[in-house]
C-alpha positions as CSV (number, residue, x, y, z in Angstrom):
1,M,-54.7,-208.5,53.1
2,D,-54.9,-209.8,49.5
3,E,-52.2,-211.7,47.7
4,K,-51.2,-209.1,45.2
5,T,-50.8,-206.4,48.1
6,Y,-48.5,-209.0,50.0
7,L,-46.6,-209.8,46.9
8,N,-45.8,-206.3,46.2
9,M,-44.8,-205.3,49.7
10,D,-41.1,-204.3,50.6
11,L,-39.1,-207.3,52.1
12,L,-36.8,-206.7,54.9
13,R,-34.2,-209.4,55.8
14,F,-32.7,-209.0,59.2
15,T,-30.3,-211.3,61.3
16,T,-29.9,-211.2,65.1
17,A,-26.8,-211.7,66.9
18,G,-25.8,-211.5,70.5
19,S,-23.8,-213.4,73.3
20,V,-25.3,-216.5,74.9
21,D,-28.3,-215.8,77.2
22,D,-28.7,-212.2,75.8
23,G,-32.2,-213.1,74.9
24,K,-32.3,-213.3,71.0
25,S,-34.7,-216.2,70.7
26,T,-37.0,-214.6,73.4
27,L,-36.8,-211.3,71.5
28,I,-37.9,-212.9,68.2
29,G,-40.6,-214.8,70.1
30,R,-41.8,-211.5,71.6
31,L,-41.8,-209.8,68.2
32,L,-43.8,-212.5,66.8
33,Y,-46.3,-212.8,69.8
34,D,-47.0,-209.1,70.2
35,S,-47.3,-208.4,66.5
36,K,-50.1,-211.0,66.4
37,T,-48.3,-212.8,63.5
38,L,-48.5,-216.4,65.1
39,F,-50.9,-219.0,63.8
40,E,-53.1,-220.8,66.2
41,D,-51.3,-224.2,66.1
42,Q,-47.9,-222.4,66.6
43,L,-49.3,-220.7,69.7
44,E,-50.8,-224.0,70.9
45,N,-47.4,-225.8,70.4
46,L,-45.7,-223.1,72.4
47,E,-48.1,-223.3,75.3
48,R,-47.8,-227.2,75.3
49,L,-43.8,-227.1,75.3
50,S,-43.8,-224.5,78.1
51,Q,-46.1,-226.5,80.2
52,Q,-44.0,-229.7,79.7
53,R,-41.0,-227.8,81.0
54,G,-43.1,-226.4,83.9
55,E,-42.6,-222.7,82.7
56,E,-44.9,-219.8,81.9
57,L,-45.1,-218.9,78.2
58,N,-41.3,-219.4,76.9
59,L,-41.2,-217.2,73.7
60,A,-37.7,-218.6,73.1
61,L,-39.0,-222.0,72.1
62,L,-40.5,-220.4,68.9
63,T,-37.2,-220.4,67.4
64,D,-35.0,-222.9,69.3
65,G,-36.4,-225.8,67.1
66,L,-33.6,-228.4,67.7
67,R,-34.0,-230.6,70.6
68,A,-30.3,-229.9,71.8
69,E,-31.2,-226.1,71.7
70,R,-34.1,-226.6,73.9
71,E,-32.4,-228.6,76.3
72,Q,-29.3,-226.4,76.5
73,G,-31.0,-223.3,76.1
74,I,-28.7,-222.0,73.4
75,T,-29.1,-221.4,69.6
76,I,-27.0,-223.7,67.5
77,D,-28.3,-223.6,64.0
78,V,-29.7,-220.7,61.9
79,A,-33.4,-220.5,62.4
80,Y,-35.3,-218.6,59.6
81,R,-38.7,-217.2,60.5
82,Y,-41.2,-215.4,58.3
83,F,-43.7,-212.7,59.2
84,A,-45.5,-209.7,57.9
85,T,-47.3,-206.5,59.1
86,P,-49.6,-204.5,57.1
87,V,-46.4,-202.4,56.2
88,R,-43.6,-204.8,55.3
89,K,-42.7,-208.5,55.0
90,F,-39.8,-209.9,57.1
91,I,-37.4,-212.8,57.2
92,I,-35.5,-213.3,60.2
93,A,-32.3,-215.2,60.7
94,D,-31.8,-216.1,64.1
95,T,-28.1,-217.0,64.4
96,P,-26.0,-218.5,67.4
97,G,-23.8,-216.5,69.6
98,H,-21.2,-218.9,70.4
99,I,-17.7,-218.4,68.9
100,Q,-17.7,-222.0,67.6
101,Y,-20.7,-221.1,65.5
102,T,-19.3,-218.1,63.6
103,R,-19.8,-219.7,60.3
104,N,-23.5,-220.1,61.1
105,M,-23.8,-216.5,61.9
106,V,-22.0,-215.6,58.6
107,T,-24.3,-217.7,56.8
108,G,-27.4,-216.1,58.3
109,A,-26.1,-212.7,57.9
110,S,-24.7,-212.8,54.4
111,T,-28.1,-211.6,52.6
112,A,-29.4,-209.4,55.4
113,N,-30.4,-205.6,55.1
114,L,-30.2,-205.2,58.9
115,A,-28.2,-206.5,61.7
116,L,-30.1,-206.9,65.0
117,I,-27.6,-207.0,67.8
118,L,-28.4,-207.7,71.3
119,V,-26.5,-206.6,74.4
120,D,-27.3,-207.7,77.9
121,A,-27.6,-204.5,80.1
122,R,-26.3,-206.4,83.0
123,N,-23.1,-207.5,81.3
124,G,-22.7,-204.6,79.1
125,V,-20.3,-204.7,76.1
126,T,-18.2,-208.0,75.9
127,E,-15.8,-209.5,73.3
128,Q,-18.7,-211.3,71.7
129,T,-20.5,-207.9,71.1
130,H,-17.3,-206.6,69.5
131,R,-17.0,-209.9,67.2
132,H,-20.7,-209.7,66.0
133,I,-20.5,-206.0,65.1
134,F,-17.3,-206.7,63.3
135,I,-18.5,-209.6,61.5
136,A,-21.8,-207.8,60.5
137,S,-19.5,-204.8,59.5
138,L,-17.3,-207.1,57.4
139,L,-20.4,-208.4,55.6
140,Q,-21.3,-204.9,54.6
141,I,-24.8,-205.1,56.2
142,P,-26.0,-201.5,55.7
143,H,-28.2,-201.1,58.7
144,F,-27.6,-201.8,62.5
145,A,-30.1,-201.9,65.3
146,I,-28.4,-202.3,68.8
147,C,-31.0,-203.7,71.3
148,I,-30.0,-203.2,74.9
149,N,-32.0,-205.9,76.5
150,K,-33.0,-206.9,79.8
151,M,-33.4,-203.2,81.0
152,D,-36.0,-204.7,83.6
153,L,-33.0,-206.2,85.4
154,V,-31.2,-202.9,85.9
155,D,-34.3,-201.1,87.1
156,F,-34.8,-199.4,83.5
157,K,-31.9,-197.0,84.4
158,Q,-31.0,-194.5,81.7
159,E,-27.3,-194.0,82.8
160,I,-26.6,-197.9,82.2
161,Y,-28.1,-197.6,78.7
162,E,-26.1,-194.4,77.8
163,K,-22.8,-195.9,79.2
164,I,-23.2,-199.2,76.9
165,K,-24.3,-197.0,73.9
166,T,-21.1,-194.8,74.4
167,E,-18.9,-197.8,74.5
168,I,-20.3,-199.2,71.3
169,E,-20.1,-195.9,69.6
170,D,-16.5,-195.7,70.4
171,F,-15.8,-199.2,69.0
172,I,-17.8,-198.7,66.0
173,S,-15.8,-195.6,65.1
174,K,-13.0,-198.0,63.7
175,L,-15.6,-199.6,61.3
176,T,-17.7,-198.5,58.4
177,I,-21.3,-198.6,59.6
178,P,-23.6,-196.1,57.6
179,D,-26.6,-196.4,59.7
180,I,-27.3,-197.4,63.4
181,T,-29.9,-197.2,65.9
182,F,-29.9,-197.9,69.7
183,I,-33.1,-199.1,71.4
184,P,-33.4,-200.2,75.2
185,I,-35.8,-203.1,75.5
186,S,-37.0,-205.9,77.7
187,A,-37.7,-208.8,75.5
188,L,-39.2,-210.8,78.4
189,H,-41.8,-208.2,79.2
190,G,-42.2,-206.6,75.8
191,D,-40.8,-203.2,76.5
192,N,-40.0,-201.1,73.4
193,V,-40.4,-204.2,71.2
194,V,-43.7,-203.7,69.6
195,N,-45.3,-201.4,72.1
196,A,-43.6,-198.3,73.8
197,S,-42.5,-198.9,77.3
198,K,-44.0,-197.1,80.2
199,N,-40.9,-197.9,82.5
200,M,-38.6,-195.9,80.2
201,D,-40.2,-192.5,79.6
202,W,-36.7,-191.0,79.2
203,Y,-36.4,-192.9,75.9
204,H,-38.0,-191.1,72.9
205,G,-36.9,-193.2,69.9
206,P,-38.9,-195.9,67.9
207,T,-39.9,-199.2,69.3
208,L,-38.1,-202.2,67.5
209,L,-41.1,-203.0,65.4
210,Y,-41.7,-199.5,64.2
211,H,-37.8,-199.1,63.2
212,L,-37.9,-202.5,61.4
213,E,-41.1,-201.2,59.5
214,D,-39.7,-197.7,58.6
215,V,-36.0,-198.3,58.0
216,H,-35.2,-197.0,54.5
217,I,-33.9,-200.0,52.3
218,G,-34.8,-198.5,48.9
219,S,-31.2,-197.5,48.4
220,D,-29.5,-200.8,49.6
221,E,-29.4,-202.1,46.2
222,N,-26.6,-201.2,43.8
223,L,-28.7,-199.5,40.9
224,V,-25.5,-197.9,39.2
225,D,-23.4,-200.9,38.0
226,C,-25.4,-203.0,35.5
227,R,-24.6,-206.7,36.0
228,F,-26.6,-209.7,34.8
229,P,-25.1,-213.0,35.3
230,V,-26.6,-215.5,32.8
231,Q,-28.0,-218.5,34.6
232,Y,-29.7,-220.5,31.7
233,V,-30.2,-220.2,28.0
234,I,-33.8,-220.8,26.9
235,R,-34.3,-222.6,23.6
236,P,-37.8,-223.9,23.4
237,R,-38.2,-227.1,21.2
238,S,-41.3,-225.9,19.4
239,D,-42.0,-224.8,15.7
240,K,-43.9,-221.7,17.1
241,Y,-40.7,-220.5,19.1
242,H,-37.9,-221.9,16.8
243,D,-36.2,-218.7,16.7
244,Y,-36.5,-217.9,20.3
245,R,-33.2,-217.5,22.4
246,G,-33.5,-216.2,25.7
247,Y,-31.1,-215.6,28.7
248,A,-32.5,-216.1,32.1
249,G,-31.0,-215.1,35.4
250,K,-31.4,-212.8,38.3
251,I,-30.3,-209.1,38.1
252,A,-27.3,-208.5,40.4
253,S,-27.3,-204.8,40.2
254,G,-28.2,-201.9,38.0
255,I,-31.3,-201.2,35.9
256,F,-31.6,-202.6,32.4
257,K,-34.0,-201.6,29.6
258,P,-34.9,-202.8,26.3
259,G,-32.8,-200.9,23.7
260,D,-29.7,-200.6,26.0
261,S,-26.3,-201.4,24.6
262,V,-24.6,-204.2,26.5
263,I,-21.3,-206.1,26.4
264,V,-21.1,-209.8,26.8
265,L,-18.3,-211.0,29.1
266,P,-15.7,-212.7,28.6
267,S,-16.3,-212.5,24.9
268,G,-16.4,-208.6,24.8
269,F,-19.1,-208.6,22.1
270,T,-21.6,-205.7,21.9
271,T,-25.3,-206.2,21.2
272,T,-28.4,-204.5,22.3
273,I,-31.2,-205.7,24.6
274,K,-34.4,-206.7,22.2
275,T,-36.9,-207.7,25.2
276,I,-36.9,-208.2,28.9
277,E,-39.6,-210.7,30.1
278,G,-40.9,-211.2,33.7
279,P,-43.3,-213.7,35.1
280,E,-46.1,-211.7,33.7
281,G,-44.7,-211.0,30.2
282,E,-42.7,-208.2,28.7
283,I,-41.5,-205.4,30.9
284,D,-40.1,-202.0,30.5
285,E,-37.2,-202.3,32.9
286,A,-35.4,-204.8,35.2
287,F,-33.6,-204.1,38.4
288,P,-32.4,-206.2,41.5
289,P,-33.4,-208.6,42.7
290,M,-35.8,-209.5,39.7
291,S,-35.4,-212.7,38.0
292,V,-36.0,-212.1,34.0
293,V,-35.4,-213.5,30.5
294,M,-33.6,-211.3,28.1
295,Q,-33.5,-211.5,24.4
296,L,-30.8,-209.7,22.5
297,S,-30.6,-208.4,19.1
298,N,-27.8,-210.6,17.8
299,D,-27.4,-214.5,17.9
300,L,-24.1,-214.7,20.1
301,D,-22.4,-217.7,21.8
302,I,-23.6,-217.1,25.4
303,S,-23.8,-219.6,28.0
304,R,-24.2,-220.0,31.9
305,G,-21.6,-217.9,33.7
306,D,-21.4,-215.2,31.2
307,M,-22.3,-211.6,32.3
308,L,-24.2,-208.8,30.6
309,V,-22.7,-205.3,31.4
310,R,-23.0,-201.8,30.2
311,S,-20.2,-200.7,27.8
312,H,-19.3,-197.6,29.8
313,N,-19.3,-199.6,33.1
314,I,-17.3,-202.8,33.0
315,P,-16.2,-204.7,36.3
316,F,-12.7,-205.7,37.2
317,I,-11.5,-208.6,35.1
318,D,-8.6,-210.4,36.7
319,Q,-7.4,-213.9,37.8
320,D,-5.7,-212.5,41.1
321,L,-8.3,-212.0,43.9
322,D,-7.6,-210.4,47.1
323,C,-10.2,-211.6,49.6
324,M,-11.3,-211.6,53.2
325,V,-12.6,-215.1,53.9
326,C,-14.4,-216.8,56.6
327,W,-13.3,-220.5,57.0
328,M,-16.1,-222.8,57.5
329,N,-14.5,-226.3,57.6
330,T,-12.7,-228.4,60.1
331,K,-9.9,-229.1,57.8
332,P,-7.8,-225.8,57.8
333,L,-7.0,-223.5,54.8
334,N,-3.4,-223.7,53.7
335,P,-1.5,-221.8,51.0
336,G,-1.1,-223.9,47.8
337,S,-4.7,-225.7,48.5
338,R,-6.9,-225.9,45.3
339,Y,-10.7,-225.3,45.4
340,I,-13.7,-224.7,43.2
341,I,-14.6,-221.1,43.1
342,R,-18.2,-220.2,42.7
343,H,-19.0,-216.6,41.6
344,T,-22.5,-215.6,40.7
345,T,-23.5,-218.2,38.2
346,R,-19.8,-219.1,37.1
347,E,-17.6,-221.9,38.4
348,L,-13.9,-222.2,37.9
349,K,-10.9,-223.7,39.6
350,G,-8.5,-221.7,41.7
351,I,-5.4,-221.9,44.1
352,V,-4.8,-220.2,47.4
353,K,-1.5,-218.4,46.7
354,E,-0.9,-216.8,50.2
355,I,-2.5,-216.1,53.6
356,Q,-1.6,-212.5,54.4
357,Y,-2.8,-212.4,58.0
358,K,-5.9,-213.4,60.1
359,I,-8.1,-211.2,62.2
360,D,-8.4,-211.5,66.0
361,I,-12.2,-210.8,65.8
362,N,-12.3,-209.9,69.5
363,T,-9.7,-207.1,69.3
364,L,-9.7,-206.3,65.5
365,H,-5.8,-206.9,65.6
366,R,-4.3,-208.4,62.5
367,I,-2.1,-211.5,63.2
368,P,0.5,-211.7,60.4
369,E,2.7,-214.6,59.3
370,V,0.2,-217.4,59.9
371,T,0.5,-220.8,58.1
372,F,-3.2,-221.7,58.1
373,L,-6.8,-220.5,58.7
374,G,-8.8,-222.8,61.1
375,L,-12.5,-223.4,61.5
376,N,-14.5,-220.0,62.0
377,E,-11.4,-218.0,61.6
378,I,-11.3,-214.8,59.3
379,G,-8.3,-213.8,57.3
380,R,-7.0,-212.2,54.1
381,I,-6.0,-214.4,51.3
382,R,-4.9,-214.4,47.7
383,I,-6.5,-216.6,45.2
384,R,-5.4,-217.1,41.5
385,T,-8.2,-218.5,39.2
386,A,-7.6,-220.6,36.4
387,Q,-9.4,-218.1,34.0
388,P,-10.1,-214.3,34.4
389,L,-13.1,-213.5,36.6
390,F,-15.4,-210.5,36.3
391,F,-16.1,-208.9,39.6
392,D,-16.6,-205.8,41.7
393,S,-15.5,-205.1,45.2
394,Y,-17.7,-206.6,47.9
395,E,-18.0,-203.0,49.4
396,H,-19.6,-201.7,46.3
397,N,-21.6,-204.9,45.1
398,R,-22.4,-207.7,47.6
399,T,-23.5,-209.9,44.6
400,T,-20.5,-209.7,42.3
401,G,-18.1,-209.1,44.9
402,S,-18.7,-212.4,46.9
403,I,-17.4,-216.0,46.1
404,I,-17.6,-219.3,47.9
405,L,-14.8,-221.9,48.0
406,V,-15.9,-225.6,47.4
407,D,-13.8,-228.6,48.2
408,E,-12.9,-230.5,44.9
409,T,-13.2,-234.1,46.5
410,T,-16.2,-233.8,48.9
411,N,-18.1,-230.8,47.2
412,E,-18.5,-229.2,50.6
413,T,-18.7,-225.4,51.0
414,V,-15.6,-224.7,53.0
415,G,-15.2,-220.9,52.9
416,A,-17.1,-217.6,52.2
417,G,-15.1,-214.8,50.4
418,M,-15.5,-211.1,50.1
419,I,-13.3,-209.8,47.4
420,R,-11.4,-206.5,47.9
421,E,-10.8,-203.8,45.1
422,P,-7.7,-204.8,43.4
423,S,-4.5,-202.5,43.9
424,P,-3.5,-200.7,40.8
425,K,-0.9,-202.7,38.9
426,V,2.5,-201.0,38.4
427,P,3.6,-201.5,34.8
428,E,7.0,-203.4,34.6
429,K,9.8,-201.4,33.4
430,K,11.3,-201.9,30.0
431,K,15.0,-203.3,30.2
């Protein structure tokens, strides 16, 4: 495969989730091993580690890189793995199953196109299965692949697979999941991972790798709402380019073309796009997730954190944010706490006005009247920002609908927020 072909291939990001010992790391190892995408030194290292432990080829060791992970046989940190087939490139985020590592799962899943959720065929659907499905749904991951693993330990029985599938379908009926596929597998032996299983002739669906290669991700990006957060203003110090002023950034959503009329937020000035430049020079259009430089027809006061949008399609502009937040810090979130809010390329200060409720992520029940959110808890909060923010709901735009909360004193990321669509404001009655 030549470099140009590789660079132009589709990229699928997917995250794995499942309870402890469901076989996530083994499944990823099997996927890499059977698709023949391992380098020789990786294979030699795997064989050496397996021999040291007195085991046959232990494919889980490919992703469990931390010593504590190998010793305990669990996944703690998010492990990213990259591989490619002749059809598509992949980035895998192997995330932990333990409840105390929920924040790690949220981190790994936040940019995924697909959530690969494992269920142990012996144990069936557990509270952890519900938790992982809910979190992936909350993060608006558009595609789900539910892999019912360890089918070899239940004699490849179809009725066990169908029972688990029905239970999960009942649970997800409460959630918004647009695309879901069920696959019975044995990660240990490779059944239905890369190659079709001879032990489950009753299953007529795709293997896991075939599904990953063919799942349609072209419509996952928001190509309707044009949003270009400015990251950097380019002013070369050169006589040749003394009139050049370019605005660099990554297209968040929508399609931009030279000649388009745009509005600059927050100033509200209107201008047109003069040129759009990519790495190879001028281009005719830009769309997500391209990084480009735009030149505008007018010299305007534009800086980092400003946003270019289309005049007929303006985002919400407000100082009050209604968010679902996953809390990632040992120091709890309390009403009245102040944080730095980071949104696209913008940074501003904000205060948590209220915690409306937290969610029991095993039962999906709302727990009202809570006074704080602790580590790994998920809840709904209201934030007031120091200046108006221009945003979309996370449901419609994962880029402009997400924020992170940063501690003012330590500069630690303490929370990940998903902005909800604001409720219509009722006009005040005249006295």
